[in-house]
C-alpha positions in Angstrom: 44.4 21.4 -45.0 45.3 19.3 -47.9 44.2 15.8 -47.4 47.2 14.8 -49.2 49.2 16.0 -46.0 47.1 13.6 -43.6 49.1 10.6 -44.3 52.5 12.0 -44.0 51.0 13.9 -40.7 49.7 10.5 -39.2 53.0 8.7 -39.9 55.0 11.2 -37.8 52.4 11.4 -35.1 52.7 7.4 -35.1 56.4 7.4 -34.9 57.0 9.6 -32.3 54.9 8.3 -30.4 56.2 4.5 -30.9 59.5 6.0 -30.3 58.7 7.2 -27.2 56.9 4.1 -25.6 60.3 2.2 -26.9 62.4 4.5 -24.9 60.0 4.1 -21.7 59.6 0.4 -22.1 63.7 0.1 -22.4 63.7 2.2 -19.1 61.0 -0.1 -17.4 63.3 -2.8 -17.9 66.2 -1.1 -16.8 65.0 -0.1 -13.5 68.8 -0.5 -10.9 68.9 -0.8 -7.3 70.3 2.8 -7.4 66.9 4.2 -8.0 64.9 2.0 -5.5 67.9 3.4 -3.0 67.2 6.9 -4.1 63.5 6.6 -3.3 64.0 4.9 0.1 66.7 8.1 1.0 64.2 10.3 0.5 61.4 8.6 2.4 63.4 7.6 5.4 65.1 11.1 5.9 61.5 12.7 5.2 63.6 15.6 3.2 62.5 18.2 1.3 63.4 17.8 -2.3 65.3 20.9 -4.0 64.5 20.1 -7.9 66.8 21.8 -10.3 67.8 21.8 -14.1 68.6 23.9 -17.5 66.5 24.5 -20.6 63.8 22.0 -20.9 64.9 20.0 -17.7 63.8 23.2 -15.7 60.4 22.8 -16.9 60.3 19.3 -16.7 61.4 20.2 -12.9 58.5 22.7 -12.3 56.2 19.6 -13.0 58.0 17.3 -10.9 57.8 19.3 -8.0 54.0 20.3 -8.5 53.3 16.8 -8.4 55.7 15.8 -5.4 54.2 18.6 -3.5 50.4 17.3 -4.7 51.4 14.0 -3.3 52.9 14.5 0.2 56.4 15.0 -0.6 57.7 18.9 0.1 59.6 19.9 -2.9 60.4 23.5 -4.2 62.0 24.5 -7.8 65.4 26.2 -8.1 66.6 27.0 -11.9 70.4 26.2 -12.4 71.0 29.2 -14.0 69.5 31.3 -10.8 71.0 29.0 -8.0 74.7 30.3 -9.2 73.7 34.1 -8.8 72.0 34.0 -5.4 69.1 31.1 -5.3 71.6 29.0 -3.5 70.2 30.7 -0.6 67.2 29.0 -0.4 68.9 25.1 -0.2 69.0 24.1 3.5 70.9 21.9 5.3 69.1 18.8 5.0 67.7 19.3 1.3 68.4 16.6 -1.1 69.0 18.2 -4.5 67.4 16.6 -7.7 69.3 17.5 -10.4 67.9 17.1 -14.4 70.3 17.1 -17.1 70.1 15.1 -20.2 73.8 15.5 -20.9 75.4 16.1 -17.3 77.4 18.5 -18.6 76.1 21.9 -19.2 78.2 24.7 -18.0 75.4 25.3 -15.4 75.7 22.1 -14.0 79.2 21.9 -13.6 79.5 25.1 -11.5 76.4 24.2 -9.3 77.1 20.5 -8.9 80.6 21.7 -6.8 78.7 24.3 -4.8 76.0 21.7 -3.6 79.1 19.5 -2.5 80.5 22.0 -0.2 77.2 22.5 1.4 76.7 19.0 2.1 73.7 18.2 0.7 72.7 14.7 -1.3 72.4 14.6 -4.9 70.4 12.7 -6.9 71.3 13.0 -10.5 68.4 12.2 -13.4 70.7 11.9 -16.7 70.8 10.1 -19.8 74.5 9.8 -19.8 75.7 7.6 -16.6 79.5 9.2 -17.8 78.6 12.6 -17.4 80.1 15.0 -14.6 76.6 15.1 -12.9 76.1 11.4 -13.1 79.9 10.5 -11.3 79.0 13.7 -8.5 76.2 12.6 -7.8 75.2 10.2 -4.6 72.2 8.6 -6.6 72.1 8.5 -10.3 68.7 8.1 -12.3 69.8 6.7 -15.7 67.3 7.4 -18.5 68.7 5.5 -21.5 67.9 7.6 -24.8 69.1 6.3 -27.8 68.0 9.7 -29.6 65.3 11.9 -29.6 62.0 11.7 -31.3 62.7 14.5 -33.9 64.0 13.7 -37.1 67.5 15.9 -36.6 67.9 14.2 -33.0 67.9 17.8 -31.5 65.0 18.5 -29.7 64.5 17.7 -26.4 61.2 14.9 -26.9 62.2 11.4 -26.0 64.5 12.7 -23.0 61.9 14.8 -21.1 59.2 12.1 -21.6 61.7 10.1 -19.6 62.2 12.9 -17.1 58.4 13.1 -16.8 57.6 9.5 -16.3 60.6 9.2 -13.9 59.2 11.8 -11.7 55.8 10.5 -11.6 57.1 7.4 -10.6 59.3 9.1 -7.6 56.3 10.9 -6.6 54.0 7.9 -7.1 56.5 5.4 -4.9 56.9 7.7 -2.3 53.4 8.3 -1.5 52.6 4.7 -1.5 55.5 4.4 1.0 54.0 7.1 3.0 50.4 5.9 2.6 49.4 9.0 1.3 45.3 8.8 1.5 42.4 10.1 -0.4 41.9 12.4 2.4 45.2 13.6 2.4 45.1 14.4 -1.2 41.9 16.5 -0.6 43.4 18.5 1.9 46.2 19.5 -0.5 43.4 20.0 -3.3 40.4 22.2 -2.2 39.9 23.9 -5.2 38.7 23.3 -8.6 36.5 20.3 -9.9 39.1 17.8 -8.4 39.0 19.2 -5.0 35.1 19.0 -5.0 35.3 15.3 -6.1 37.3 14.9 -3.1 35.5 16.6 -0.3 32.1 17.9 -1.1 29.6 15.8 0.4 25.5 15.1 -0.5 25.1 17.1 2.7 27.0 20.2 1.3 24.2 20.0 -1.5 21.0 18.8 0.2 20.7 22.3 2.2 20.6 24.3 -0.7 16.9 24.0 -1.3 13.4 22.8 0.3 12.8 18.8 1.2 9.9 18.1 -1.0 7.8 15.7 1.1 4.6 14.3 1.4 2.4 11.4 3.2 1.2 8.2 1.7 -2.5 9.5 1.9 -2.2 12.8 0.3 -4.0 13.1 -2.7 -2.1 13.4 -6.2 -3.5 16.9 -6.3 -1.3 17.4 -3.3 1.9 15.9 -4.9 1.6 17.5 -7.8 1.9 21.0 -5.8 4.6 19.6 -3.7 7.0 18.5 -6.7 5.8 21.8 -8.7 6.7 24.1 -5.9 10.0 22.6 -4.9 11.0 22.8 -8.3 13.4 18.9 -7.9 11.1 17.2 -10.2 9.9 14.2 -7.5 8.7 14.0 -3.8 9.4 11.7 -1.1 6.9 10.1 0.3 6.6 9.4 4.3 4.3 7.5 6.6 2.7 9.5 9.3 5.8 8.6 11.5 8.2 10.7 8.9 9.3 7.1 7.9 10.4 6.9 4.3 8.3 4.7 1.7 8.9 6.0 -1.4 9.4 8.6 -3.9 7.3 9.4 -6.6 9.1 11.8 -9.4 7.4 14.0 -12.5 7.8 10.6 -14.9 5.6 8.5 -12.4 2.8 11.4 -12.5 3.2 11.2 -16.3 2.8 7.5 -16.7 -0.1 7.7 -14.7 -2.0 10.2 -16.4 -1.3 8.5 -19.8 -3.8 5.4 -18.1 -6.8 7.6 -18.2 -8.0 6.7 -15.1 -10.2 9.0 -12.7 -7.1 10.9 -10.8 -9.4 12.3 -7.9 -9.2 10.0 -5.5 -5.7 8.5 -5.8 -3.4 9.0 -2.9 0.4 9.1 -3.2 1.0 5.4 -1.8 -1.1 4.2 -4.9 1.4 5.4 -7.5 5.0 5.8 -5.2 8.0 3.7 -6.0 8.5 1.6 -3.2 12.1 1.1 -3.1 13.6 4.4 -3.9 17.4 5.0 -4.4 19.3 6.6 -1.4 22.2 8.0 -0.6 23.7 8.9 3.2 24.6 12.8 3.3 27.9 11.6 4.6 29.0 10.3 1.1 30.5 11.8 -1.5 28.4 14.3 -4.1 30.7 12.3 -6.5 29.5 8.9 -5.2 25.7 10.3 -5.6 26.5 11.4 -9.4 27.9 7.8 -10.0 24.4 6.3 -8.5 22.7 8.5 -11.0 24.9 7.6 -13.7 24.1 3.9 -12.8 20.6 3.9 -12.3 19.9 6.4 -15.2 18.3 9.0 -12.8 18.5 12.4 -12.1 17.6 12.8 -8.3 18.7 10.6 -4.9 17.0 10.7 -1.9 19.1 11.6 0.9 19.3 10.1 4.3 20.7 10.7 8.0 20.7 7.6 9.5 17.0 5.8 8.5 15.5 9.6 8.5 14.8 11.3 5.2 17.1 14.2 5.0 16.1 15.8 1.6 16.8 15.2 -2.2 20.0 15.8 -4.1 19.4 16.6 -8.2 21.8 16.1 -10.6 21.7 20.0 -11.4 23.2 20.4 -8.0 26.4 18.6 -9.0 26.1 20.2 -12.2 26.0 23.5 -10.6 29.2 22.8 -8.6 31.3 21.9 -11.2 32.2 18.1 -10.4 31.7 16.8 -13.5 
């Protein structure tokens, strides 16, 4: 691409982001009691949210539904156009309808809202025009002030959908906070992918995948080398005769020992081990093990079960599970 276009592209990116950031700032400064009342009503009734919209607002509505469901608030998406052709059947008596529309005056919305009112469901409007049909008919109005869209023609939904997305996030976060939605709750709803593994995979799940390298303090260096090589973890724990953890020897320790040029035939494990190995409990999360490795610039940790040596967890174990 001709570099002469770069300055224009950069200016457009900066202008778009600045306009949307300004709109978010304006929204932040205009949070009303009615918005807070809407959140309180959802929380106190513990009702399911049916989120609906048309066009780009419908796409944002689907994202809001996904965020709500993943943070402990039951929600379902209903396209406004499909709703008036049969999908209204998914609305239950106690559901709350969250309706997204920039103008609040689209034909589909004007047909849909009276039908919902007949059902007796509460309606929360998320609109940019507080004097619109939707805003007037709703029980709660979440006003998203939009002066103009970010595109030069003031036509493409940009700033308006940014505000809808942000307000959806704000609703979800407010509700999860009120409900005391914890990391454990989050893990139960996100068991798949790297996020899920970060939240539920424990060190114990990794340690059992390979043998436990171990030598005793009196073992010769030749025995140490054989143990490290055979177990293929780059290190071994050093135990006393009662099985208590005393230290660790890594392949790095062996290399440094060889560089000294001393006679190694009579050396024993206790003479080259590190006396204060980094350890982690078997019930700790694997992601905590990763953070500890990063902090200390190491590639393995000794796993313990209480005060007993339980095995070794290696950086490669974590990488294979896709936690990073």
